[in-house]
VEXZA-867073 format. One line per 5 residues: number of its first residue (from 1); for each residue x, y, z of C-alpha. Coordinates in Angstrom, 1 decimal, padded with zeros to 4 digits. Layout:
<recs>
NUM> X,Y,Z; ...
</recs>
This chain:
<recs>
1> -010.9,003.4,011.2; -007.7,002.6,012.6; -004.1,002.2,011.0; -002.5,-000.2,009.3; -000.2,-003.2,011.1
6> 002.9,-002.1,012.2; 005.5,-002.7,009.5; 009.4,-003.2,009.9; 009.6,-000.3,007.5; 008.6,003.2,008.9
11> 005.2,004.9,007.7; 003.0,008.0,007.8; -000.9,007.7,007.7; -002.5,008.5,004.9; -003.0,012.1,005.8
16> 000.2,012.7,004.7; -000.1,010.8,001.7; -002.5,013.4,000.6; -000.8,016.4,001.7; 002.6,015.2,-000.1
21> 000.2,014.9,-003.0; -000.4,018.2,-003.0; 002.9,019.4,-002.1; 004.7,016.9,-005.0; 001.9,017.9,-008.0
26> 003.8,021.5,-008.2; 006.9,019.3,-009.0; 005.3,016.9,-010.7; 003.9,019.2,-014.2; 007.9,019.6,-014.7
31> 009.2,015.9,-015.1; 009.2,014.0,-017.9; 006.3,011.6,-017.2; 005.4,009.0,-019.7; 002.9,010.1,-022.7
36> -000.4,007.7,-021.2; 000.1,009.9,-018.2; 000.3,013.1,-019.0; -002.4,012.3,-021.9; -004.9,010.2,-019.5
41> -008.5,010.3,-019.7; -010.8,012.4,-017.7; -012.3,011.0,-014.2; -015.9,011.7,-013.4; -018.0,013.2,-010.6
46> -017.8,009.5,-009.6; -013.8,009.1,-010.1; -013.8,006.6,-012.7; -012.9,007.0,-015.9; -015.4,008.8,-017.6
51> -017.0,012.1,-019.0; -018.8,014.3,-016.2; -021.9,012.0,-014.7; -021.5,008.8,-017.2; -018.7,006.6,-017.3
56> -016.7,005.9,-020.5; -014.6,002.7,-021.8; -011.3,004.2,-021.9; -008.6,003.1,-018.8; -006.5,005.1,-016.9
61> -002.6,004.0,-017.5; -001.7,000.9,-015.7; -001.2,001.7,-011.8; -002.5,004.9,-012.3; -003.7,006.1,-008.2
66> -006.2,008.9,-008.2; -008.3,010.9,-005.4; -011.4,012.5,-006.7; -013.4,014.8,-004.8; -016.4,016.1,-006.4
71> -019.6,018.4,-005.2; -023.0,019.2,-006.9; -026.4,020.1,-005.3; -025.2,019.0,-002.0; -023.5,016.2,-003.0
76> -020.2,015.5,-002.1; -018.4,012.3,-003.6; -014.7,011.4,-002.1; -013.6,008.7,-004.5; -010.5,006.5,-004.4
81> -009.3,004.8,-007.6; -006.8,002.3,-008.9; -006.0,001.1,-012.1; -005.0,-002.5,-011.1; -004.6,-004.3,-014.4
86> -004.4,-002.7,-018.1; -008.4,-003.6,-018.0; -009.2,-003.8,-014.6; -010.2,-000.6,-012.3; -011.5,-000.2,-009.0
91> -013.0,002.1,-006.7; -013.4,003.2,-003.1; -016.0,006.0,-002.4; -017.5,008.0,000.1; -020.8,009.8,-000.5
96> -022.4,012.5,001.4; -025.9,013.6,000.7; -026.2,017.0,002.9; -029.8,017.6,004.1; -031.3,014.3,002.5
101> -033.1,013.4,005.4; -032.7,009.9,004.4; -033.4,006.8,006.8; -033.8,009.2,009.5; -030.3,011.0,008.9
106> -030.5,014.6,008.2; -027.2,014.1,006.0; -027.0,010.7,004.9; -023.4,008.7,004.5; -022.8,006.0,002.3
111> -020.0,004.0,001.4; -019.4,002.2,-002.0; -017.1,000.3,-004.1; -017.1,000.0,-007.9; -015.4,-002.1,-010.3
116> -015.0,-002.1,-014.4; -013.7,-004.4,-016.6; -012.4,-003.4,-020.3; -013.0,-006.4,-022.5; -012.0,-005.1,-025.9
121> -009.8,-002.7,-027.1; -010.3,000.0,-029.5; -009.4,-000.8,-033.0; -009.2,001.2,-036.0; -012.7,000.1,-037.0
126> -014.4,-001.0,-033.6; -014.2,001.3,-030.3; -013.2,-000.4,-026.9; -015.8,-001.5,-024.8; -015.9,-001.7,-021.1
131> -018.4,-003.8,-019.0; -019.2,-002.1,-015.3; -020.6,-002.6,-011.9; -021.0,000.6,-009.9; -022.0,000.1,-006.0
136> -022.4,-003.1,-006.2; -022.1,-004.0,-002.1; -023.8,-002.7,000.6; -027.2,-000.1,000.7; -027.4,000.2,-003.0
141> -028.2,004.1,-003.3; -026.3,004.3,-006.3; -026.1,000.7,-007.5; -025.6,000.8,-011.3; -024.7,-001.8,-014.1
146> -023.7,-000.7,-017.3; -022.0,-001.9,-020.7; -020.5,001.5,-022.9; -018.4,001.8,-025.8; -016.2,004.7,-026.6
151> -014.3,005.5,-029.9; -011.4,008.4,-030.2; -010.5,010.1,-033.2; -007.7,011.8,-033.5; -006.1,012.7,-030.1
156> -008.7,015.5,-029.5; -012.2,013.7,-030.2; -013.7,011.0,-027.4; -017.2,009.9,-028.6; -019.3,007.2,-025.4
161> -022.0,005.3,-025.7; -023.9,003.0,-023.3; -026.9,001.1,-021.8; -027.0,001.3,-017.8; -029.1,-000.6,-015.4
166> -030.2,000.6,-011.5; -029.4,004.1,-011.2; -028.2,004.4,-014.7; -032.0,003.6,-016.3; -033.8,005.5,-014.0
171> -034.6,008.2,-017.2; -035.9,007.4,-020.3; -035.9,003.7,-020.3; -036.3,001.1,-023.1; -038.4,-001.8,-020.4
176> -036.4,-005.0,-018.8; -035.1,-007.1,-021.4; -033.8,-009.7,-018.0; -036.6,-009.3,-016.1; -037.7,-007.6,-013.2
181> -035.0,-005.6,-010.6; -035.5,-006.7,-006.9; -035.4,-004.1,-004.2; -032.6,-004.3,-002.0; -032.5,-005.6,001.4
186> -030.0,-003.3,003.3; -030.0,-005.1,006.8; -025.9,-004.7,008.1; -025.1,-003.7,004.4; -021.6,-005.0,003.3
191> -023.1,-007.6,000.8; -022.4,-007.7,-002.9; -026.0,-007.3,-004.7; -025.6,-009.9,-006.9; -029.3,-010.8,-007.8
196> -029.6,-007.3,-008.8; -027.2,-006.9,-011.6; -028.1,-006.3,-015.3; -031.8,-006.9,-014.4; -035.1,-004.1,-014.5
201> -035.5,-001.2,-016.4; -032.2,-000.2,-019.0; -031.7,002.9,-020.7; -028.6,004.9,-022.7; -026.6,007.5,-021.9
206> -023.6,009.5,-023.8; -021.1,011.5,-023.9; -018.8,013.6,-026.0; -015.1,015.1,-025.1; -013.0,017.4,-027.2
211> -009.8,018.0,-026.1; -009.9,022.0,-026.8; -006.4,022.5,-026.2; -003.2,020.9,-024.0; -004.8,022.1,-020.9
216> -008.5,022.5,-021.6; -011.2,019.5,-022.3; -014.2,020.0,-023.3; -017.3,018.0,-022.5; -021.2,017.1,-022.8
221> -022.9,014.1,-022.3; -026.9,012.4,-022.0; -027.4,011.1,-018.6; -029.7,008.7,-018.0; -029.6,009.0,-014.5
226> -032.7,011.1,-012.6; -031.5,011.4,-009.5; -035.0,010.3,-008.3; -033.8,010.2,-004.8; -032.2,013.2,-004.5
231> -035.2,015.1,-006.0; -037.6,013.0,-004.1; -039.2,011.4,-006.9; -038.8,007.8,-005.4; -041.1,006.0,-003.1
236> -038.6,006.8,-000.2; -039.5,010.0,001.1; -036.8,012.2,001.1; -035.5,016.2,001.2; -035.3,017.3,-002.1
241> -031.5,018.8,-003.1; -032.2,019.7,-006.5; -034.3,019.7,-009.8; -033.4,018.0,-012.3; -034.6,019.9,-015.4
246> -032.2,018.4,-018.0; -031.3,015.2,-018.6; -027.8,017.2,-020.0; -024.7,018.0,-018.7; -021.6,020.2,-020.1
251> -018.4,021.2,-018.6; -015.0,022.2,-018.9; -012.0,020.2,-017.5; -008.8,021.9,-017.4; -005.0,019.9,-016.6
256> -003.4,022.3,-014.0; -000.4,019.8,-014.5; 000.3,016.5,-014.7; -001.1,015.5,-011.4; -004.0,017.5,-010.7
261> -007.0,018.6,-012.5; -009.7,020.9,-012.2; -013.1,020.8,-013.8; -016.2,023.0,-013.6; -019.9,022.2,-014.7
266> -023.2,022.9,-015.3; -025.4,019.9,-014.5; -029.3,018.6,-015.4; -029.9,021.8,-016.1; -030.1,023.4,-012.2
271> -026.8,023.3,-010.7; -023.3,024.2,-010.6; -020.2,021.3,-009.8; -016.5,021.3,-009.6; -014.7,018.5,-009.8
276> -010.6,017.5,-008.0; -008.6,015.5,-009.1; -004.9,014.3,-007.5; -003.5,011.6,-009.6; -000.3,009.5,-009.1
281> 001.5,006.9,-011.3; 004.2,004.5,-010.0; 006.0,004.3,-013.0; 006.3,007.9,-013.4; 008.0,009.6,-010.3
286> 008.4,013.4,-009.9; 011.8,012.7,-009.1; 014.3,011.0,-011.9; 017.1,009.6,-011.3; 019.4,008.3,-007.9
291> 020.4,011.2,-005.3; 022.3,010.6,-002.3; 025.7,009.3,-002.1; 028.0,007.8,-004.8; 028.6,004.3,-005.1
296> 032.3,004.2,-005.1; 034.1,002.5,-008.2; 034.6,-001.4,-008.8; 039.1,-001.7,-007.4; 040.3,-004.4,-010.1
301> 043.1,-006.3,-008.9; 046.4,-006.6,-010.0; 047.7,-009.1,-012.5; 048.1,-011.6,-011.2; 051.1,-012.4,-013.3
306> 052.6,-009.5,-013.1; 052.4,-008.9,-008.6; 052.0,-013.0,-007.8; 052.3,-012.1,-004.3; 049.4,-010.2,-004.1
311> 047.5,-013.3,-004.7; 049.3,-015.0,-002.0; 046.8,-016.4,000.5; 049.0,-016.9,003.5; 047.4,-013.4,004.6
316> 044.1,-015.7,005.8; 046.3,-017.7,008.4; 046.4,-014.2,011.2; 043.9,-014.7,013.8; 043.5,-010.3,013.3
321> 042.4,-010.9,009.5; 038.9,-011.0,009.4; 038.3,-008.5,012.4; 040.9,-005.9,010.4; 039.0,-006.3,007.3
326> 035.7,-005.7,009.2; 036.2,-002.3,009.9; 037.7,-001.7,006.7; 034.9,-002.3,004.9; 032.7,-001.2,007.8
331> 034.9,002.5,006.8; 033.6,002.1,003.7; 030.2,001.2,003.7; 028.7,003.4,006.6; 029.1,006.7,004.5
336> 027.1,004.7,002.5; 024.3,003.8,004.9; 025.7,000.0,005.1; 026.0,-001.7,008.1; 028.5,-004.7,008.3
341> 027.6,-007.0,010.9; 029.9,-009.8,010.3; 032.3,-010.9,008.2; 034.1,-014.5,007.6; 037.2,-015.2,005.1
346> 039.3,-017.4,003.5; 042.2,-017.6,001.0; 039.6,-017.2,-002.0; 035.8,-016.5,000.0; 034.5,-014.0,001.9
351> 031.2,-014.2,003.8; 029.9,-010.8,004.9; 026.3,-010.1,007.0; 024.9,-006.6,006.1; 021.8,-004.2,006.8
356> 020.6,-000.9,006.4; 018.5,001.6,007.4; 018.7,003.8,004.3; 018.4,001.3,001.0; 014.4,000.4,000.2
361> 015.9,-001.6,-002.8; 018.2,-004.7,-001.8; 020.3,-004.6,-005.1; 021.3,-001.2,-004.7; 022.5,-002.3,-001.3
366> 024.5,-005.4,-002.5; 025.5,-003.8,-005.1; 027.4,-001.7,-003.3; 028.6,-004.0,-000.8; 030.6,-005.9,-003.8
371> 031.9,-002.4,-004.5; 033.5,-001.8,-001.7; 034.7,-005.7,-001.3; 036.8,-005.3,-004.4; 038.5,-002.3,-002.5
376> 038.8,-004.3,000.6; 039.9,-007.9,000.3; 043.2,-009.2,-000.5; 043.6,-010.0,-004.9; 043.2,-014.7,-003.7
381> 039.4,-013.7,-002.2; 037.6,-014.7,-005.7; 033.7,-015.6,-004.2; 031.5,-012.7,-002.8; 028.6,-014.1,-000.3
386> 026.6,-011.4,000.7; 024.0,-011.9,003.3; 021.1,-009.4,003.6; 020.0,-009.2,007.1; 016.6,-008.7,008.4
391> 016.5,-007.9,012.0; 019.5,-009.0,012.4; 018.8,-012.2,010.8; 020.2,-013.6,007.6; 017.1,-013.9,004.8
396> 019.4,-015.1,002.1; 023.2,-016.0,000.3; 023.8,-013.8,-002.7; 027.0,-015.1,-004.4; 029.1,-013.2,-007.3
401> 032.3,-013.9,-008.7; 034.9,-011.3,-008.2; 035.6,-011.8,-011.5; 032.6,-011.0,-012.5; 032.1,-008.0,-010.8
406> 035.2,-006.6,-012.7; 034.0,-007.5,-016.3; 030.7,-006.0,-016.1; 030.4,-002.8,-013.8; 030.3,-000.7,-017.1
411> 029.4,-003.0,-019.7; 026.1,-002.9,-022.0; 023.2,-004.1,-020.0; 025.6,-004.9,-017.3; 022.9,-005.3,-014.5
416> 021.3,-008.3,-016.6; 024.7,-010.3,-017.0; 026.1,-010.1,-013.8; 022.1,-011.2,-012.5; 022.7,-014.4,-014.6
421> 025.8,-015.1,-013.1; 024.9,-014.6,-009.7; 023.9,-017.3,-007.3; 021.0,-017.6,-004.8; 020.8,-019.6,-001.8
426> 019.4,-020.0,001.9; 021.3,-017.8,004.3; 023.3,-020.2,006.9; 021.6,-021.1,010.3; 024.5,-019.5,012.4
431> 027.1,-017.3,011.6; 030.5,-019.2,011.6; 032.6,-019.2,015.0; 035.5,-017.1,013.3; 033.3,-014.7,012.0
436> 034.4,-011.2,013.1; 031.6,-009.2,015.2; 031.0,-005.0,014.4; 032.0,-003.8,018.2; 031.6,-000.7,016.7
441> 027.8,-000.6,015.7; 026.7,-002.9,018.5; 025.5,-002.2,020.8; 023.3,000.0,019.1; 020.9,002.9,020.8
446> 018.9,004.9,018.5; 016.4,007.4,019.0; 014.2,010.1,017.0; 011.6,012.7,018.1; 009.1,013.8,015.0
451> 005.5,014.7,014.2; 002.9,011.6,014.0; -000.3,011.9,012.8; -003.6,009.3,012.9; -006.7,009.7,011.7
456> -010.4,008.2,011.1; -013.0,008.2,008.9; -016.6,007.4,008.0; -017.9,008.6,011.2; -021.4,010.1,010.4
461> -021.0,012.8,012.9; -017.8,013.6,011.3; -016.4,011.6,008.5; -013.1,012.8,009.4; -011.2,013.0,012.4
466> -007.8,013.4,012.9; -005.4,013.8,015.7; -001.6,015.6,015.5; 001.7,015.8,018.2; 004.9,014.8,018.8
471> 006.4,011.1,019.2; 009.2,009.9,020.8; 011.4,006.6,019.7; 013.6,005.2,021.1; 015.4,001.4,020.6
476> 018.1,-000.4,021.4; 020.0,-003.3,020.5; 022.7,-005.0,021.9; 023.2,-007.8,019.4; 021.9,-008.6,016.3
481> 018.3,-010.3,016.6; 017.6,-008.7,019.8; 015.7,-005.3,019.4; 014.0,-003.5,022.7; 011.8,-000.1,021.6
486> 009.4,002.0,022.4; 007.3,005.0,021.4; 005.3,007.8,023.4; 002.9,010.4,021.9; 002.0,013.8,023.1
491> -001.5,015.2,021.1; -001.0,018.9,020.0; -004.5,019.6,018.0; -006.7,017.6,016.9; -010.9,016.0,017.2
496> -010.1,012.5,017.8; -011.5,012.6,021.4; -015.0,014.4,020.8; -016.2,011.4,018.5; -019.8,010.5,020.8
501> -020.0,007.3,019.2; -019.3,004.6,021.9; -019.4,001.1,021.3; -023.0,-000.5,020.0; -021.1,-004.3,019.6
506> -022.3,-007.5,020.9; -018.6,-008.9,020.1; -015.8,-007.8,022.8; -014.8,-004.7,022.1; -011.3,-005.4,021.0
511> -011.7,-002.5,018.2; -014.6,-000.7,018.9; -013.5,000.8,021.6; -010.9,003.0,019.7; -013.1,006.3,020.8
516> -012.4,005.7,024.9; -008.0,005.1,023.9; -008.7,008.6,022.1; -010.0,010.1,024.9; -008.4,009.0,027.8
521> -004.8,008.3,025.8; -003.0,011.4,026.3; 000.0,011.4,026.4; 000.6,007.8,025.5; 002.6,005.1,025.8
526> 002.0,003.0,022.4; 004.6,000.4,022.5; 007.3,-000.8,024.9; 008.9,-004.3,023.9; 011.6,-006.8,023.7
531> 011.7,-008.2,019.9; 013.9,-012.1,019.4; 014.4,-012.5,015.9; 016.7,-016.0,015.3; 017.2,-018.5,012.6
536> 015.9,-022.7,014.0; 016.7,-024.1,010.6; 017.8,-023.5,007.3; 014.2,-022.1,006.0; 013.2,-021.2,008.7
541> 012.9,-017.5,010.7; 011.3,-017.0,014.1; 010.2,-014.0,016.0; 009.2,-013.5,019.7; 007.8,-010.4,020.9
546> 006.9,-009.3,024.1; 005.0,-006.2,026.1; 003.2,-003.5,024.6; 002.4,-004.7,021.5; 000.4,-001.9,020.3
551> -002.0,000.7,021.3; -005.0,-001.0,022.2; -003.6,-004.8,023.2; 000.0,-006.0,025.3; 001.2,-009.7,025.7
556> 003.1,-012.1,024.3; 003.7,-012.8,020.4; 005.7,-015.8,018.6; 005.9,-016.4,015.2; 007.7,-019.1,012.9
561> 007.8,-018.7,009.0; 009.1,-021.2,006.6; 010.6,-019.5,003.4; 013.2,-021.1,001.1; 015.0,-018.2,-000.6
566> 014.5,-019.1,-004.1; 010.9,-020.0,-003.6; 008.0,-017.8,-004.7; 005.9,-019.7,-002.0; 006.1,-019.5,002.1
571> 003.9,-020.7,005.2; 004.1,-019.4,008.9; 002.5,-019.4,011.9; 001.3,-017.2,014.7; 000.4,-017.6,018.1
576> -000.6,-014.4,020.5; -001.1,-014.8,024.1; -003.2,-010.9,024.1; -004.4,-008.5,027.4; -006.8,-005.3,026.5
581> -005.1,-002.2,027.7; -006.3,-000.2,029.8; -008.0,003.5,028.2; -005.3,005.6,029.6; -002.6,003.9,027.6
586> -000.1,003.5,030.4; 000.4,000.8,032.2; -002.4,-000.6,033.1; -004.8,-003.9,031.6; -008.4,-004.4,031.6
591> -009.9,-008.1,032.6; -010.5,-009.1,028.6; -007.6,-011.5,027.1; -007.8,-014.0,024.0; -005.2,-016.5,023.0
596> -005.4,-015.7,019.3; -003.4,-017.1,016.2; -003.2,-017.8,012.6; -002.2,-020.0,010.3; -000.6,-018.2,007.1
601> 000.4,-018.9,003.6; 001.8,-016.6,001.4; 002.2,-016.7,-002.8; 004.8,-014.2,-004.7; 003.0,-014.0,-008.0
606> 004.3,-012.5,-011.2; 004.3,-008.8,-012.1; 004.1,-007.6,-008.9; 001.1,-009.4,-007.0; 001.0,-011.1,-003.7
611> -001.7,-013.3,-002.3; -001.9,-014.1,001.3; -004.7,-016.3,003.4; -004.7,-016.4,007.2; -006.9,-019.0,009.0
616> -007.2,-018.9,012.8; -008.6,-016.9,015.9; -009.2,-013.3,015.7; -008.8,-011.1,018.9; -012.8,-011.4,019.5
621> -012.9,-015.2,019.8; -013.7,-015.9,016.7; -012.6,-018.1,014.2; -012.1,-017.5,010.1; -009.8,-016.8,007.4
626> -008.6,-013.6,005.9; -007.2,-012.9,002.3; -005.2,-010.5,001.0; -004.1,-009.3,-002.9; -001.2,-006.5,-003.1
631> -000.1,-005.3,-006.0; 003.8,-004.3,-005.6; 005.5,-002.3,-008.4; 009.4,-002.2,-008.4; 009.7,001.2,-007.0
636> 007.9,000.0,-003.9; 004.3,001.2,-004.3; 001.7,-001.3,-002.9; -002.0,-001.2,-003.3; -003.9,-003.9,-002.3
641> -007.6,-005.6,-000.7; -008.3,-007.8,001.7; -011.1,-009.3,003.3; -012.4,-011.2,006.4; -014.8,-013.8,006.9
646> -015.1,-015.7,010.0; -017.8,-017.4,012.6; -019.4,-014.2,013.4; -023.2,-013.8,011.9; -024.1,-010.3,009.5
651> -026.4,-009.2,012.5; -023.6,-009.9,015.3; -020.8,-008.2,013.2; -022.8,-005.0,012.8; -022.8,-002.4,009.9
656> -020.7,-003.8,007.0; -021.2,-007.4,007.6; -017.6,-008.4,007.6; -014.6,-006.8,007.6; -013.0,-005.3,004.4
661> -010.8,-002.6,003.3; -008.2,-001.2,001.1; -004.4,-001.0,001.9; -001.7,001.7,000.1; 002.1,001.7,000.6
666> 004.0,004.7,-001.2; 008.1,004.8,000.1; 008.8,008.3,000.3; 012.1,007.9,-001.8; 009.4,007.6,-005.1
671> 008.9,011.6,-004.3; 012.5,012.5,-003.1; 014.5,010.4,-005.6; 017.1,009.8,-003.0; 017.4,006.8,-000.9
676> 015.0,006.4,002.0; 013.3,003.6,003.6; 010.2,005.8,005.2; 007.2,004.1,003.1; 003.3,006.6,003.5
681> 000.6,004.1,004.1; -002.3,003.7,005.9; -005.4,000.7,005.7; -008.8,002.4,004.5; -011.7,000.1,006.1
686> -015.6,001.3,005.6; -015.9,000.6,009.0; -014.5,-000.5,011.7; -016.1,-003.5,014.7; -014.8,-006.0,016.3
691> -015.1,-009.4,014.0; -012.1,-010.4,012.0; -009.9,-007.8,014.3; -006.4,-008.8,013.9; -003.6,-008.2,016.6
696> -001.4,-005.7,015.4; 002.4,-006.5,015.9; 005.1,-005.0,014.5; 008.3,-006.8,012.9; 006.5,-009.8,011.3
701> 008.7,-011.7,009.4; 007.3,-011.9,005.8; 007.7,-009.0,004.6; 011.4,-008.7,006.1; 012.7,-011.6,004.7
706> 010.8,-012.1,001.6; 012.7,-008.7,000.7; 016.4,-009.8,000.5; 014.9,-013.1,-001.5; 015.4,-014.2,-005.0
711> 012.0,-013.3,-006.0; 012.2,-009.7,-004.7; 016.0,-009.3,-005.8; 015.3,-010.1,-009.1; 012.8,-007.9,-010.1
716> 014.5,-005.0,-008.3; 018.2,-005.9,-009.9; 018.4,-003.1,-012.7; 019.6,-001.0,-009.3; 022.2,-003.0,-008.5
721> 025.0,-000.6,-010.2; 023.5,002.3,-008.9
</recs>
């Protein structure tokens, strides 16, 4: 697996996510977490909501993200589970079967996806009811379907019972009410086994849990999983991993704190098992409130009747007025991490272009600029036009009356009332000629030296590989919109270069040669680019980027985005010429080059959901489309999934059949409670192949622009007075 495309917000890898979860877990238990998160139901050995090895009909709190590692009898399951909707839970799992000797592998590794839907809520008399699919894509080694009901009695006792198919009907079944279950044709894997669903034998399972104390939960269950492959009872020859003597499992779950649970179990009358779960919820941050530099208060104007001279507009006639006002406002804003790019004022209005490298919430930056304007602008200036800048290009115009800012700062429900009288419009295509430009900030040179980590997952020889070292980054911005940047890395520790799995792809090796870059590319010139951002029209945004664009490719990339400031819909087009870099990651190139590009449609839905459809040509020359669905929380958490289908056949694509994966992004500010634009994130692919591979270009337009446009600003407007 390789990392996700670069974003304008900085990121670190999934490994940092895990480290941070463990570090913050010791803090999370002391916070005032919501009752739902505090009392969330247990996760089973499959990492889904359940008892020990069977599911229940309960659900995690909305948005809960959990990592579970469980082990018994040589079976190790690592699962990432997300409560996508209040009723829908999805999981991705990677399982190791040690010494199974299955399909010629000594240690067999299996990837699987689960999805479940709670179709009925628990009521006074009726139980909750859930339907689920387990391992519904791929080899089907753990494939099962189930319907399960759960009833709670008070806040201590939970009883569940259900019917299972597939793996969950391999012990003491009741017959096959819906016909025979066909065998799985594995092939290259990666396809939904729809013809198996709810077919073949069906068997009952049940569980009971009792919350003995606030931290200790006792569990018992009757499992209908016979573990036929693992115990060598099936028609597939394997090495027995344990002796299943009983369908009964018993265990205890200990809640270390609100984020971490540890369980110990006696499994199937033969072996012991352990289960570790680390779980976070976007709506329950470990740090409450907002730290950092406090905003200055609104400065009220003197009364017009008592000080008529203060309201005179003659000041605007001076040729240096804009320069003086910009300098004064810049002095107010720079200590708060806000940069004033341009300022143009008239007798009764002012237009300012602003940016921030600190606040990840647009309304928080805008609110502070509004208060700064009340301290700087002459009394006659009544209308404030604030233009948030994305890479030096205005994303929208936010218009607020000064009198509303003065009246609503301390009023009840002041944020909502200010939103009601705030105007949102497109940013102008050009800054007024008379505007003052910030000569104290531009040209701007920045550099940083810090750690980095890269990782690779799902190599059967070693499922987790990593590399850590130092990264030197620098950028130079001579004027807003023109950015020269680059980065160099030097590895210190890791084992990425030790992989022996060279590419067997029949397609051009646009991603599967990654191991050769890992072996030879140290030190590495990661990127070295020049990018220019501009507005060709009122609703249009454009980018041109050239140079060493990413670790594997250099070239030229151009992009145009149409996105009206108040719209949820956007259209984009990107065209790239890409040439494959030498494996040593210095300045040379190989013979392979390709013209690639996409037409993209974006839609920002309610409840934080985003849809993106890309149609075009990929790096291997294949034609197709990618559909990506994300859920974004108001605090910046973003979790999603994508799938790409192209004209490459499943056989030519290889293992996995088509490209798919899960994306994750968590703001560092969620952990720290202080303003910060850094984001931890990654893309988890079950396998990295060459089909459906897209060029990774830093600074793509959509996420930059929509961050400062009406739909996103409205969702985060509660921060405007912070």
